[in-house]
N, C-alpha and C positions, 0 to 999 in steps of 0.2 A: 195502724194509723200512719198515713203518709206525712212525713215531716219535711218541710221545705223552708228554704231561706231566700229572702230577696238579696240582691247583689250587695247592698249596703250592709245587711246583717251578716252575710257570709264574710265580707271583708273585715268587719269589726271583730267577729269571732276569732279571726286568724291574725289580727293585729297588722293588717295591711290596708292600704288605701283602696277605696272603691275604684279609682282610676287604674290601679295596678291590676285588679281583678278584671276590669273591662279590657285591659290590654292583653291579658292572658287569653281572654275569649277571642280577641281580634286575631291573635296569631295561632289560634287553635290548640293552645296548651291545655286549657280546661274550659269547657263551654257549659252554659247552663242546660239543665235537662229540659227546661221549658221556657219559652218566651211568649208572654201574653200578646197576641196579635193586635189587640185593641190598645193596650197601654204601653206596650214595649217593655214591660217589666220582665226582668230575668229572675228565674227561680232555680236554685240549686237544691238537690236532695241531700239527705243525711249521709249517704255513702260517699258523696263527693267531698265531704269534709276530710276523709282519709286521703283522697287523691290530692287535695290541696296541701295537706300536711306533708305528703311525700315530695311534692314540688318544692315546698319551702325548705324541707330538709336537704334536698339535693342542691338547692340554691345556696344553702348555708355551707355546703361542701365546696363551693366555688365553681360549680357547674354553670355554664352559660345556658340561657333559656333554650337555645337550639339543641344543645346537648341533652338537656332534660327531656325535651320532646322526643329525641331519639331514644333515650333510655326508657321512657314510658311506652314506646311503641314496641319494645322487645318483649315477646311472649316467653322467651327462654330465660330461666334464672341464670344459667351459665353465661349468656350474653350480657346480662346485667352485671354480673360479677366482673366480667372482662372490662366493661365500661367503667366500673368503679376502680379497678386496678389502673386503668389508663389515667383516670383523674388523679389517683394517688401519685403516679409518676409525674404528672404535670405539676402537682403541688410541690413535690420534692425539687423539681427543677426551679420553680419560683422561689422556694426557700433558699436554694443554693445561690440564686441571683441576689436575693435580699441580703444574705450573709456576706457576699462579695461587696455589695454596696456599703454595708455596715462597716466592713473592714476598711474600705476606702475612706469613708467618712472619719473613722477613728484615726487612721494614719494621717489624714489631712489636718485634723484638729491638733494632733500631737505635733506635727511639723509646724503648724502655724504658731502654736504656743512657744515652741523652742525658738523659732525664728524671730518672733516679736520680742523675745528676751535678749536678743543679740545687741551688743553695743555697736552702733554705726561707726564706720571708719576704724574700727579696731583692726590691728594688723599684727602679724607675727609669723612664726615658722612652725609647722607641725608635720608629723609623720603620717602618711597614708599607706595602708596595705594595698596589695594588688586590687584593682577594680575591674572585674570582667564587664565588658560593655557590649551593648547592641548599638552599632554605629552606622551612620550614613553620611557619605561625603557631600558637602555643599557644592553644587556645580558652579562653574564660572558664570558670572563675574564675581561670585562670592559676596554679594551685597545683601542688604536686608531682605530684599524680595526673594532672592534665591534661598536665603536661610529660612525664611518663613515657609516656602514651599517644601523644603527639606524637612522642616520641623513637623509640618502637617502629615507628611508621608510616614515618618517614623512614629509619630504619636498615634496615628490610626492603627498601625501594626502593633505597637506596644500596648495600647488600650485593649485591643481584641485578644492578644495572646498572653500578656503579662499583667493586665489590669493596672498599668502604671499610671502615675499622675504627673501633672505638669511640673511640679517642683523637683522631680527626680532628674530632669534632663541637664546635661552638660553641653556647653557650646565651646568648641575649640576656636580661639581667636588669635590671629597674627596681626601685626601692624605694618602698614606700608610706610614709605618715606615721609608721609605727612602725618604719621601717627593715627591714621584712620583704621578702624577695625576691619579686618578681612576674615570672614567667617569660613572656616575650613571644614568643619565637621560637627554634626549633632550626635550625641551619644547618650545612652541610657544605661546606668548600672543595673545589671540583671544577675540572677542566680543561674538561670538556664538559658540556653540559646545564644550565648555570647559569640560574636564574630570579631571581637577586638579586645584589647587589654590596655588599661592605663597602669603602667608598672608602679610598684611600691616605691616610695622615696619621700624625701622632704619637699614640702611645698610651702612657699611663702603665700600668705593669704591677706586679703583686705576685704572688709565688708562695706561695699559701696552703697550709700543711700542716696536716692534721687533719680532723676531721669536717666534713661539709657544713654542719651546724648552726652552726658557728663562722665561716662565711663572712661573716656580718654584721659581725663585729669587724674582719675583714681588709679589707672594703670601706671601712669607716670609716677604718682606718689609711691606706689608699691615698688616700682623699679628703683627709685631713690632709696627706699628702705632696704631693699636687697643689697644694693651696692654699699650702703653705709654699714650693713651688718657683716660685710666680708664674704658675701656669697655671689654666685654667678647664676644666671638663668640658663637652664639646660634644654628648654623645650617651649612648646606653645603654651600660651595662657589658656586656662580652662575656667569657664565662668558658669556659675549655677545661680539661676534666678530663685530666690528664696521667698520674696514677697512681690506679687504682681497684682494685676487687676482682680484676681480671684480673692485676694486677701485685703487689699487696700483700695481706696476710692480715688487716689490721686497719684500721679507719677512721682511726685516729690517724696512719697513714702516707699517707693520701690526699694527692694534690697537685693543686691547681687553679691555673691561671694566670688571674688577673683582669686584664682589659684595659679601660681607659677612654679614649675618644678625648679629646684635650686640645688646647688652643691657648694660646699665650703671651699673658698679659694685656698690653694696651697700656701702654707706658711702663715695663715691668719689664725 
């Protein structure tokens, strides 16, 4: 006895929508065995249930409809195995990407939690070990625009090659006679591929909270602290943005760690 199903029945039997089944017909993935010329009703036979099961199984493996169509067109079992192997490689690549994204999310959350716990305007002196860096000089005139272009350049490279995040970056800052910031270099601490080094040593630090425009006052505050503690500055200020628009909604909540290399004055 011939057993057939109308499109709606076929769809319901396989827990898909009738529109999905009609779309599969439209693209030639699985077509009804018979179409009533008078009513336009589509009829599928019993054997096509297995065909649709295969389609849905392959779709569940992450195959695109075009790939499923190619798979079903293969008469050779070896060719079908090769297509499944190819899909397996694709899934592994996607899993690797998902794991990288997960690690970035986890590291971002960890950094945010640690940075949100920092006491604003706390200052002191601490030791840093050697920091291998991937760095890029900021071209003249060393202003905000030049610094932003430099940041975008090194960030693209770092994101592609090191999967680095915004909060990892260091900005080397010097001041002109008007105490305005001159941006000299953008750097990223890395484990591999370093082209620069921030040597180990003692650094005075201050956690600046507020707009970037107010950093001048915080640098001055830190310099006064260094002088009062009997130290001298031995190099450029290094600044690390800890909380930016990624973490906070207003610039009043920005957090930047200012670091200045120091050494104890003789006889102090």
